[in-house]
N, CA, C and O of each residue as an XYZ file, in Angstrom:
208
protein
N    -175.206     96.358   -128.600
C    -176.012     95.756   -127.793
C    -175.270     96.261   -126.400
O    -175.897     96.471   -125.361
N    -173.651     96.445   -126.556
C    -172.772     96.458   -125.780
C    -172.902     97.867   -124.638
O    -172.374     98.014   -123.536
N    -173.824     98.784   -125.413
C    -173.903     99.857   -124.748
C    -174.779     99.747   -123.563
O    -174.716    100.347   -122.490
N    -175.550     98.917   -123.956
C    -176.998     98.704   -122.721
C    -176.483     97.901   -121.923
O    -176.841     98.081   -120.759
N    -175.541     96.803   -122.149
C    -174.813     96.035   -120.720
C    -174.197     96.689   -119.802
O    -174.219     96.476   -118.590
N    -173.424     97.809   -120.605
C    -172.657     98.781   -119.915
C    -173.675     99.618   -118.941
O    -173.711     99.497   -117.717
N    -174.552    100.551   -119.783
C    -175.508    101.106   -118.708
C    -175.952    100.036   -117.608
O    -176.072    100.433   -116.449
N    -176.149     98.986   -117.851
C    -176.766     98.152   -117.070
C    -175.749     97.716   -115.858
O    -176.174     97.500   -114.723
N    -174.485     97.619   -116.181
C    -173.719     97.341   -115.510
C    -172.962     98.601   -114.481
O    -172.136     98.562   -113.569
N    -173.744     99.717   -115.181
C    -173.444    100.837   -114.353
C    -174.178    100.739   -112.832
O    -173.695    100.893   -111.710
N    -175.446    100.441   -113.242
C    -176.397     99.983   -112.100
C    -176.558     98.931   -111.188
O    -176.888     98.956   -110.002
N    -176.291     98.064   -111.886
C    -175.916     96.578   -110.959
C    -174.827     95.883   -112.169
O    -174.917     95.505   -113.337
N    -174.056     95.949   -111.397
C    -172.604     94.954   -112.476
C    -172.793     93.885   -112.778
O    -172.484     93.595   -113.934
N    -173.460     92.665   -111.782
C    -173.780     91.238   -112.451
C    -174.966     91.175   -113.279
O    -175.259     90.050   -113.683
N    -175.740     92.174   -113.631
C    -176.717     92.376   -114.776
C    -175.839     92.045   -115.987
O    -175.982     91.051   -116.699
N    -174.746     93.172   -116.159
C    -174.130     93.112   -117.381
C    -173.520     92.118   -117.572
O    -173.341     91.804   -118.749
N    -173.048     91.371   -116.652
C    -172.157     90.308   -116.542
C    -172.859     89.225   -117.202
O    -172.357     88.858   -118.265
N    -174.210     88.462   -116.698
C    -175.099     87.956   -117.049
C    -175.501     88.124   -118.183
O    -175.443     87.076   -118.826
N    -175.942     89.082   -118.815
C    -176.068     89.171   -119.947
C    -175.073     89.005   -121.278
O    -175.395     89.000   -122.466
N    -173.746     88.872   -120.665
C    -172.848     88.808   -121.866
C    -172.108     87.182   -121.818
O    -171.491     86.575   -122.693
N    -172.463     86.802   -120.425
C    -171.878     85.513   -120.439
C    -172.416     84.151   -119.710
O    -171.888     83.056   -119.520
N    -173.792     84.736   -119.359
C    -174.839     84.052   -118.577
C    -174.410     83.255   -117.173
O    -173.910     84.159   -116.503
N    -174.372     82.520   -116.697
C    -174.485     81.940   -115.061
C    -173.216     81.119   -115.266
O    -173.210     79.936   -115.607
N    -171.983     81.982   -114.985
C    -170.432     81.054   -114.847
C    -169.723     81.716   -114.049
O    -170.240     82.640   -113.421
N    -168.350     81.389   -113.887
C    -167.315     81.773   -113.089
C    -167.537     83.100   -113.694
O    -168.166     83.821   -112.920
N    -167.271     83.605   -114.681
C    -167.602     85.051   -114.705
C    -168.532     86.391   -113.523
O    -168.313     87.369   -112.808
N    -169.634     85.492   -114.034
C    -170.908     86.204   -113.140
C    -170.566     85.425   -111.704
O    -170.921     86.274   -110.886
N    -170.298     84.800   -111.287
C    -170.190     84.284   -109.960
C    -169.028     85.124   -109.266
O    -169.147     85.369   -108.066
N    -167.996     85.541   -109.907
C    -166.883     86.232   -109.576
C    -167.132     87.499   -109.669
O    -166.470     88.330   -109.047
N    -168.180     87.826   -110.509
C    -168.474     89.376   -110.617
C    -169.642     89.825   -109.168
O    -169.566     90.842   -108.480
N    -170.376     89.011   -109.077
C    -170.796     89.041   -107.482
C    -170.255     89.252   -106.473
O    -170.554     90.119   -105.651
N    -169.084     88.202   -106.400
C    -168.034     88.396   -105.396
C    -167.477     89.599   -105.218
O    -167.481     90.133   -104.109
N    -167.074     90.017   -106.010
C    -166.389     91.704   -106.203
C    -167.378     92.664   -105.705
O    -167.182     93.511   -104.834
N    -168.309     92.474   -106.261
C    -169.245     94.110   -106.392
C    -169.849     93.524   -104.707
O    -170.332     94.403   -103.993
N    -169.809     92.373   -104.257
C    -170.136     92.365   -102.549
C    -169.219     92.876   -101.953
O    -169.545     93.590   -101.005
N    -167.949     92.746   -102.213
C    -166.702     93.152   -101.749
C    -166.640     94.818   -101.933
O    -166.116     95.512   -101.062
N    -167.094     95.267   -102.876
C    -167.209     96.819   -103.160
C    -167.605     96.835   -104.340
O    -167.295     95.996   -105.186
N    -168.603     98.160   -104.575
C    -169.018     98.240   -105.763
C    -168.023     98.338   -107.409
O    -168.042     97.729   -108.479
N    -167.217     99.491   -106.795
C    -166.407     99.698   -107.845
C    -165.398     98.421   -108.634
O    -164.897     98.571   -109.748
N    -165.262     97.306   -107.872
C    -164.266     96.443   -108.079
C    -165.066     95.510   -109.248
O    -164.680     95.252   -110.388
N    -166.228     95.122   -108.611
C    -167.249     94.704   -109.664
C    -167.848     95.700   -110.894
O    -168.245     95.308   -111.991
N    -167.814     96.760   -110.523
C    -168.079     97.455   -111.991
C    -167.110     97.286   -112.937
O    -167.363     96.810   -114.043
N    -165.840     97.692   -112.542
C    -164.419     97.272   -113.288
C    -164.440     95.884   -113.777
O    -163.871     95.744   -114.859
N    -164.876     94.971   -113.332
C    -164.701     93.772   -113.613
C    -166.065     93.665   -114.757
O    -165.986     93.036   -115.812
N    -167.172     94.336   -114.347
C    -167.936     94.112   -115.245
C    -167.747     94.489   -116.723
O    -168.099     93.741   -117.635
N    -167.113     95.815   -116.930
C    -166.750     96.805   -117.638
C    -165.856     95.664   -118.695
O    -165.979     95.464   -119.904
N    -164.983     95.075   -117.734
C    -163.629     94.167   -118.803
C    -164.262     93.149   -119.289
O    -163.865     92.616   -120.325
N    -165.415     92.686   -118.583
C    -165.894     91.414   -119.269
C    -166.661     91.625   -120.335
O    -166.642     90.660   -121.098
N    -167.460     92.682   -120.755
C    -168.251     93.331   -121.838
C    -167.186     93.757   -122.928
O    -167.314     93.378   -124.092
N    -166.134     94.554   -122.522
C    -165.469     94.867   -123.446
C    -164.486     94.184   -124.376
O    -164.161     94.524   -125.513
N    -164.003     92.955   -123.518
C    -162.368     91.879   -123.996
C    -163.211     91.073   -124.995
O    -162.701     89.992   -125.294
N    -164.203     91.311   -125.489
C    -164.557     90.754   -126.787
C    -164.092     90.979   -127.986
O    -164.558     90.375   -128.952
């Protein structure tokens, strides 16, 4: 399932984070990072998904 989340994160980073942790601090932080730039949001999304 993590592979699917990572693939979705490459397309839209907040979607992968949402599927991993739901709506919470990490989700809103990822939206902010994605709005500031695609790559910070992508890096954060992959970190959230793989840290488990």
